[in-house]
N, C-alpha and C positions, 0 to 999 in steps of 0.2 A: 352470838353472847346477847340474851332479853333480859335476862333480869341478872343485875351486878351487887354483890354483898359486898357494903362499904360505909365507912364512917365519915360524917360529913358535920363540920358544925354549921349551922344553915343559920344565914345570917335572919331570916325571917322567925329564929324559934328563939323569945325571950328566956325559956328558962335554959340554953346554953349547953345540954346533954349533949354528949359527943358519945354514941352505940351505936354497933353495927349495925345496919338498916340494910332491905331492900330495896332497890329500887330498879326501875321499867329504863332500859338504853332505847331513849326514845331516836336519837342521832347518833353515830360513832362514826366519823368520815373526818378528812381534812384535820385531823388530830385534835378535831373538838367530840366533846362527850357529853353528851345532853341528857340528864337523869329525872327522872318524874319518881315523889315517891310510895310507895305499896305500902297501905295501912291496913291495919285491921280493922272491919267494920266492928267487932263489939266493943261497945260503950262511946260509938263515937255517932249513934246512929242521928242523934238528935240535932248532928252539923248534917249528915247524909241526904236522911229524910224530911220533907217539910213537913205540916201538922195533917193534909192529906194525903202523907207517905209516897210522894212524888221523889226520887230522888234528885238529888244538885243537879241541874244539864253539864258543870262544868266535871263531874265525876264521873269515871267506868268504872261501872261494877262488876267483879271477877265474883259471880255468886253461882251457886247452884251445880252443874258437873264444872264449868270452867274452873273454877278454883284448884278442882280435883285434879281437872288435866296442864294445870299451872305447876302443880305440884306445893301448891300452898297449903298451909295447914289448918285455914279458916276462911271467911269469904273475907274479900278484903275490896279497896277502891285503890284508883288512880287517882290524883290531881289531874288532870289535861292541862290546868291553866297554869298552873305552875311548874316551871323548870328549874333545875340548877344545872350549870354550864360550866366544864372543867376545860379548859386548854392542856391538852396533852404534852408536857416537853418530853424532852429526849431522856431524863430520868426516869421515869415514868413510864413503867409496863403493867397495866391493868389488867393483863390475861394472867396475871400473878393472883389476883383477889378472886375470893370463890365467886360463880358463875353459871348460869345454866340458860338452856333456852325454852321458850313456851311454843303451843302449837304455830304456827303460820297464819291459820285464819285468825287466833284472838290476838297477837301480834297487829295483825291490820286493822282490826276492830280497833284496838286501842291508838294506834298512828290515825287511823281515819278520826276519831274522838281529837285530839291532840291538832290535827290539821284545821277541823272546825272550830276548834278554840282561839286558833292562832288567826285565823281569816277572818273571824268576827270582833276581832281585837282583843279578845276576853286573855288574852294569855301574857303572864307575866315572867321575866326570865333570871334567875338571880346566879349572880358568878360568883363563883365558888375561885379561893385561891389555891394555883397549883401548890403551894410550899404548904399550906396549910393540909394540902389533900394527904402530900408524901407526912406530915410531920405525922397524922393519925391510921396513916396507912402505910406504915412503913415497912410493909411486904413487899409493897410495889415499886419499892424504889429500886433504882437501877446503880450499882456498884459504878 
């Protein structure tokens, strides 16, 4: 699974909106899930590109043919410097949530960008409460 669709109460989002959202799965091992938000570019060009038209160096842009290959409806981006970490407890089955795969070569490019951000010290990881996650994604709760 490369893309997971779930609801998260983002600790860095002052709006407090909790809606289904697509996330790139940066890591899923040892009961740790690290997610990166996938957002559409439209309407956010001001934060994606500088005045010279250069993209923010922390973002991976899914544009051109890539967004179609990734089954996205519109050109999108991933902020590779900001992740959301969830400890998968025994009462969570994330496989019950909607998910899909991306082409391996695109996944590797995104993971390379994430590694660059971590190696350069330009990475922030937010923790998501397992209880909150289950509350907002009841379908993944194991009875």
